[in-house]
C-alpha positions in Angstrom: 28.9 12.1 -39.0 25.1 12.8 -38.0 22.9 13.5 -40.9 20.2 16.1 -40.2 17.1 17.1 -42.6 17.1 20.9 -41.3 13.4 21.0 -41.9 12.6 18.6 -39.7 13.8 20.4 -37.1 10.7 22.2 -35.2 11.4 26.4 -35.0 12.1 26.4 -31.2 14.7 23.6 -31.6 16.8 25.6 -34.0 17.0 28.6 -31.7 18.1 26.4 -28.9 20.7 25.4 -31.2 22.0 28.9 -32.5 21.8 30.3 -29.0 23.2 27.3 -26.7 26.7 28.0 -25.9 28.5 26.5 -23.4 26.6 24.8 -20.1 23.6 26.7 -19.7 20.6 26.0 -16.7 17.0 26.3 -18.2 16.1 29.4 -16.4 18.3 31.9 -18.2 17.9 29.8 -21.5 14.3 30.6 -21.4 15.1 34.3 -21.0 17.3 34.3 -24.0 15.0 32.6 -26.1 11.6 34.0 -25.1 10.2 30.4 -25.2 8.4 28.9 -21.9 10.4 26.2 -19.9 7.9 23.5 -20.4 8.6 23.8 -24.5 12.3 24.0 -24.1 12.5 21.2 -22.0 10.5 19.0 -24.4 12.7 20.7 -27.3 15.7 19.8 -25.6 15.1 16.3 -25.2 13.9 15.7 -28.8 17.3 17.5 -29.7 18.9 15.0 -27.1 17.7 11.8 -28.6 19.2 12.9 -32.2 22.5 13.2 -30.5 22.2 17.1 -30.3 22.4 18.3 -26.9 23.6 16.6 -23.7 20.6 17.3 -20.9 22.2 17.5 -17.4 19.5 16.6 -14.8 19.7 17.1 -10.9 17.1 16.2 -8.4 16.4 18.0 -5.5 14.5 17.0 -2.4 13.2 19.4 0.2 11.0 19.2 3.2 7.9 21.4 3.2 5.0 22.0 5.9 1.1 20.6 4.8 -1.7 22.5 5.6 -1.2 20.6 8.9 2.0 21.4 9.6 1.2 25.0 9.0 -1.8 25.1 11.6 0.8 23.4 14.0 3.2 26.1 13.6 0.5 28.9 14.3 -1.3 27.2 17.2 1.3 24.6 18.5 0.5 21.3 18.5 -2.3 19.0 20.6 -0.2 18.0 23.1 1.7 21.5 23.5 -1.6 22.9 24.3 -3.0 20.6 26.6 0.3 21.0 28.6 -0.5 24.4 28.5 -4.0 23.7 29.6 -2.8 21.1 32.5 -1.5 23.8 34.5 -5.1 25.3 35.0 -6.6 21.9 35.3 -8.8 22.0 32.9 -11.7 19.4 32.3 -11.1 17.0 29.2 -14.6 17.6 28.2 -13.7 21.4 27.6 -10.9 20.5 24.8 -11.3 20.2 21.1 -11.8 17.1 19.9 -8.2 16.8 18.0 -6.9 17.5 21.7 -8.8 14.9 23.2 -7.7 12.6 20.6 -4.4 13.3 19.4 -3.4 15.6 22.1 -3.8 14.0 25.4 -2.4 10.8 24.2 1.4 12.7 23.0 1.3 14.4 26.2 1.0 11.2 28.4 3.0 9.5 26.3 5.7 12.5 26.8 4.7 12.9 30.8 3.8 16.2 30.8 0.4 15.1 32.4 -1.9 13.2 33.9 -5.7 12.8 34.3 -7.7 12.4 37.3 -11.1 12.9 38.2 -12.2 13.9 34.1 -9.5 16.5 34.1 -5.8 17.3 33.2 -3.1 17.5 36.0 0.4 18.9 35.4 3.6 16.6 35.6 6.2 18.8 33.7 6.3 21.4 31.7 8.4 21.0 28.7 10.6 24.3 28.5 11.1 23.3 24.2 9.6 20.8 22.3 12.1 19.1 20.0 8.9 18.8 17.8 7.7 21.9 17.3 11.4 23.3 16.7 11.9 21.0 14.2 8.5 22.2 12.9 10.1 25.7 13.0 13.4 25.5 11.1 11.9 23.4 8.1 9.5 26.6 7.8 12.7 28.7 7.7 14.1 26.2 5.2 16.8 24.9 7.3 18.0 21.1 7.2 16.1 18.8 9.6 17.3 15.2 10.0 16.6 11.9 12.4 13.2 11.0 14.3 12.1 14.3 14.9 12.0 14.4 11.1 10.7 11.2 10.4 7.7 11.4 12.9 7.0 14.7 11.4 6.1 13.1 8.1 4.4 10.0 9.8 2.0 12.7 11.6 1.3 14.5 8.0 2.6 17.5 9.1 5.5 17.7 6.7 5.9 16.4 2.6 8.8 15.4 0.7 9.1 17.6 -2.4 11.2 16.4 -5.3 12.0 18.8 -7.9 14.6 18.8 -10.7 17.1 21.1 -12.5 18.6 21.3 -15.8 21.3 22.6 -17.4 22.1 21.7 -21.5 25.2 21.9 -23.6 25.7 21.2 -27.5 27.6 17.9 -28.3 30.2 18.2 -31.2 27.5 17.2 -33.9 25.3 19.7 -32.2 28.0 22.6 -32.7 28.3 21.3 -36.3 24.3 21.4 -37.1 23.8 24.5 -35.3 26.4 26.4 -37.9 24.6 24.9 -40.7 21.4 26.8 -39.5 23.3 29.4 -39.4 24.6 29.6 -43.0 21.0 28.5 -44.2 20.2 31.4 -42.5 15.9 30.4 -41.7 15.3 29.1 -38.3 11.8 28.0 -39.7 10.4 31.4 -38.0 7.6 31.7 -40.8 7.1 27.4 -40.6 3.4 26.2 -40.0 3.6 23.7 -37.5 -0.3 22.6 -37.5 -2.8 23.2 -40.2 -6.3 24.8 -38.6 -9.4 25.9 -39.9 -8.5 29.2 -41.1 -6.1 28.8 -42.7 -7.8 26.3 -44.5 -10.9 28.8 -45.5 -8.5 31.7 -46.1 -6.4 29.6 -48.6 -3.3 31.1 -47.3 -2.0 27.2 -47.0 -1.3 27.5 -50.4 1.4 29.7 -50.1 2.8 28.4 -46.8 5.9 26.4 -45.9 5.2 23.4 -43.4 7.2 21.7 -41.1 8.3 18.2 -41.9 7.3 15.5 -39.0 9.7 12.7 -38.4 7.2 9.6 -39.0 10.2 7.6 -38.0 10.9 8.3 -34.4 10.2 6.1 -31.6 7.2 7.3 -28.8 5.7 6.0 -25.7 3.3 3.7 -25.8 0.2 5.3 -24.0 -0.2 4.5 -20.7 -3.5 2.3 -20.1 -6.6 2.9 -17.6 -6.5 0.8 -14.6 -8.4 0.2 -11.0 -8.1 1.8 -8.4 -5.9 -0.6 -6.1 -8.7 -0.2 -3.0 -11.4 -1.3 -5.4 -8.9 -4.4 -6.8 -8.3 -5.2 -3.3 -12.3 -4.8 -3.2 -12.9 -7.6 -5.5 -9.9 -9.9 -4.7 -11.4 -10.0 -1.2 -14.9 -10.5 -2.7 -13.7 -13.5 -4.6 -12.2 -15.2 -1.5 -15.8 -14.9 0.0 -17.7 -16.1 -2.7 -15.0 -19.2 -3.3 -16.1 -20.1 0.8 -19.4 -20.1 0.2 -20.6 -16.7 1.5 -23.3 -14.7 -0.1 -22.6 -10.4 -0.1 -24.8 -8.2 1.7 -26.4 -4.9 0.9 -27.2 -2.2 2.6 -27.8 1.8 3.5 -25.0 4.2 4.4 -27.6 6.2 6.0 -28.8 4.0 9.1 -31.1 4.5 12.0 -29.7 4.7 15.5 -31.9 1.7 16.4 -29.8 -0.4 13.4 -26.5 1.3 14.2 -26.7 1.1 17.8 -29.3 -0.1 19.9 -30.3 -3.3 17.9 -26.8 -4.0 18.8 -26.9 -4.1 22.4 -25.1 -0.6 22.9 -27.0 1.2 25.4 -28.1 4.5 24.5 -25.8 6.2 27.3 -22.4 4.9 25.5 -19.5 7.1 24.8 -19.6 5.9 21.4 -23.2 7.5 20.2 -21.5 11.0 21.6 -21.2 13.6 18.6 -17.3 13.4 18.7 -17.7 9.7 17.4 -20.7 9.3 15.0 -21.9 11.7 12.2 -25.9 12.5 12.9 -27.7 13.8 10.0 -29.8 17.1 10.2 -31.7 15.9 6.8 -33.5 13.1 7.4 -32.9 13.7 11.3 -35.5 10.8 11.9 -35.7 7.4 10.7 -38.2 4.8 11.5 -37.4 1.0 12.8 -39.8 -1.9 13.3 -41.9 -1.9 16.6 -41.9 -5.7 16.6 -38.1 -6.1 17.2 -38.1 -2.8 18.8 -39.9 -4.4 21.6 -37.6 -7.3 21.9 -34.8 -5.1 21.8 -35.9 -2.8 24.4 -36.8 -5.8 26.7 -33.3 -6.9 26.2 -31.6 -3.1 27.3 -33.8 -3.0 30.2 -33.3 -6.2 31.8 -29.9 -6.4 31.0 -28.5 -2.8 31.6 -31.2 -2.2 34.1 -32.0 1.7 32.3 -35.2 3.0 31.2 -34.9 2.9 27.2 -36.2 5.6 25.0 -38.4 4.8 22.5 -37.5 8.2 20.2 -33.6 7.8 20.9 -33.1 5.0 18.2 -35.0 7.4 15.5 -31.7 9.4 15.2 -30.5 9.2 11.5 -26.4 8.6 11.5 -24.1 7.9 8.9 -23.2 4.5 9.7 -20.5 4.0 12.0 -19.7 0.1 10.9 -20.9 -2.2 8.9 -22.9 -4.6 11.7 -25.7 -2.9 10.6 -25.8 -5.3 7.5 -25.8 -8.1 9.7 -28.1 -6.8 11.6 -30.6 -6.7 8.9 -29.6 -9.9 7.7 -30.2 -11.6 10.8 -33.8 -10.2 10.8 -34.5 -11.5 7.2 -32.9 -14.7 8.0 -35.8 -15.2 11.5 -38.0 -14.7 8.9 -37.0 -17.5 6.5 -36.0 -19.7 9.4 -33.3 -20.9 7.8 -29.1 -20.2 8.8 -26.6 -18.8 6.0 -23.2 -17.5 6.2 -22.5 -13.5 4.4 -20.1 -11.3 4.2 -20.3 -7.4 3.1 -17.3 -4.8 1.5 -18.8 -1.7 3.0 -18.3 2.3 3.6 -18.4 3.4 7.2 -17.8 7.1 9.0 -16.5 7.5 12.6 -16.1 11.6 13.4 -12.3 11.1 14.6 -9.4 13.4 13.4 -7.5 11.5 11.0 -4.0 11.1 10.9 -1.2 8.0 9.0 -3.3 4.6 10.5 -6.6 6.2 11.1 -8.9 7.7 8.4 -12.8 9.7 9.0 -14.2 7.6 6.0 -13.3 3.8 5.4 -14.1 0.7 4.4 -15.0 -2.4 6.7 -15.3 -5.9 6.0 -17.9 -7.3 7.8 -18.9 -11.3 8.1 -21.7 -13.4 9.8 -22.3 -16.9 9.8 -25.9 -17.7 11.3 -25.8 -21.6 12.3 -26.9 -23.1 15.5 -23.7 -25.8 15.5 -21.2 -23.0 14.8 -18.3 -22.6 17.3 -15.1 -20.6 18.2 -13.3 -23.2 16.3 -15.7 -22.6 13.4 -14.4 -18.9 13.6 -10.6 -19.8 13.3 -11.4 -21.7 10.8 -12.6 -18.8 8.9 -10.6 -16.2 9.5 -7.8 -18.2 9.5 -8.3 -19.5 5.7 -9.5 -16.0 4.1 -6.2 -14.5 5.7 -4.4 -17.5 4.0 -6.1 -16.7 0.6 -4.8 -13.0 1.0 -1.5 -14.6 1.9 -0.8 -12.9 5.2 0.3 -14.2 8.4 -1.7 -13.4 11.3 -2.2 -14.2 14.9 -5.0 -14.7 17.5 -5.0 -12.2 21.2 -8.3 -12.4 23.0 -9.7 -9.3 23.4 -12.6 -7.4 24.3 -15.6 -6.3 22.1 -19.3 -4.6 22.9 -21.1 -7.2 21.5 -19.5 -10.3 20.9 -18.4 -13.3 23.9 -16.2 -14.8 23.4 -14.0 -12.5 21.0 -10.4 -12.6 20.0 -8.7 -9.9 18.0 -6.7 -10.7 14.8 -3.1 -9.4 14.2 -0.1 -9.3 11.4 3.5 -8.3 12.4 4.6 -5.1 11.0 8.4 -5.8 10.3 9.1 -1.5 9.9 7.5 -0.8 12.7 8.4 -4.0 15.3 5.0 -3.6 16.7 1.9 -6.2 15.9 -1.5 -4.0 14.0 -4.8 -4.8 13.9 -6.9 -6.3 11.1 -9.6 -7.4 12.4 -12.1 -7.9 15.8 -14.2 -11.2 16.1 -16.0 -13.4 17.9 -20.0 -15.1 18.9 -22.3 -12.6 19.0 -23.8 -11.9 22.7 -27.1 -13.6 22.9 -28.3 -10.2 23.6 -28.2 -9.5 20.0 -28.4 -12.2 18.1 -31.8 -13.7 19.7 -33.9 -10.2 19.5 -32.7 -10.5 15.5 -32.1 -14.0 14.7 -34.2 -15.7 17.3 -31.1 -18.3 17.7 -27.8 -18.5 19.0 -24.9 -18.9 18.1 -23.8 -16.6 15.5 -20.0 -15.8 14.4 -19.2 -12.5 13.2 -16.1 -10.2 12.2 -15.2 -6.9 11.4 -12.1 -6.4 9.0 -9.8 -3.4 8.0 -9.4 -3.3 3.9 -7.0 -0.1 3.9 -4.3 -2.6 6.6 -3.5 -5.0 5.2 -3.8 -3.0 2.0 -0.8 -0.9 3.2 1.0 -4.1 3.5 0.3 -4.9 0.1 1.5 -2.2 -1.9 4.1 -1.1 1.6 2.9 2.3 2.1 3.1 3.6 5.6 0.2 6.4 5.3 -3.3 4.7 5.2 -4.0 8.4 3.6 -2.0 7.5 0.2 -4.9 5.5 -1.9 -6.9 8.0 -1.2 -5.1 11.2 -2.6 -5.8 10.7 -5.9 -2.6 10.8 -7.3 -2.7 9.1 -11.0 0.5 8.3 -11.3 1.0 6.4 -7.8 -3.0 4.6 -9.0 -0.7 3.5 -12.5 2.6 2.6 -10.6 0.9 0.1 -7.4 -1.2 -1.9 -9.3 -2.2 -5.2 -7.3 
């Protein structure tokens, strides 16, 4: 028989032992005792540890609509709206950003529409859309399984909620202790659990009965603080580049369009400079740029792109859309010092685009350059291969096109779960039109890498938004 000092039991624990008969649910016990569910659950687990109460725990899984899912339920999915607009031959420029970036790709994939002369053309009109029907069923609490559910979760329209229910019953020892409490006639209603300021001042503590504490009970160790996985991964990447002899670059998140676009040989009418791709600022609305470099860039643009370069456009202030702005500044400083070098940066960048399981509007980019007159494409392969070997990621190189490098290459890794190649980085040799106005020399090896995508593989997560949801439990459980 377990020996229990009744004075060591909290009044909630005594009340629970007296009231509990048979198998009872948490909700009904809370009403019966007048103790809130959280306090009652704590008491039940304490009694479980002492062998007086058996706790039955059941896990329930349910799927609920996210805010985005509720929006699609009300307005329909972007691809559904695009299919409706196609019957009216709506211009793509008249669509919302979400319909252009998300809706069109899905509508084309579903073979509902095609694009001709900048307008939507209908191919077929969906009578029903299984994805929307599944969304509707989930909103009504119905069970949905299979590809529709998987797709809704991946698109961030539905999330899984885990809930638990509890029921309790007395053990044989608990029944014995319950009888002892009943015979003793004291359930501890007048006991004091905590000595406070008013009790001391009034002197009431002298005539009070204080609950005894069990000093032998085992307690869980407190969880220590931890670095956020993104910060820790960034530190590891920084250590790798430093070990390879690279120096770190730093710079401002607010840039002029000159450094963000013009200095990188992006013409002033390029689509990437449109409002739907770039965040333009109102304060400050303009930033100056060096006239000397501006003149060289102007000559390069007008000679190569065959248009009249507007010197006011580069003054527009933007949130940098890529960290290559740092490389542009660095090449300018190297020109003044007349020396080569190799540099890297891990920087936050911004894109005015819709977010989904693999896209963010604000994310980190890993930038790197090697400014050396004897550099070649083989050196670039060597640097990238060494870097990813140190990260323990198997990669492949694939020819690609990028606006300000030529030749260019894309770095990819194989995603076993999705059975597809995932882009990790874009790289190449900066075009002479970029490196010569800035560095007054050629060539320069350059690359831009994603940070979040390789981190997804390392932590085995499917949604790129997960690290930014401020879930402390996830952060503590996802240490690198």
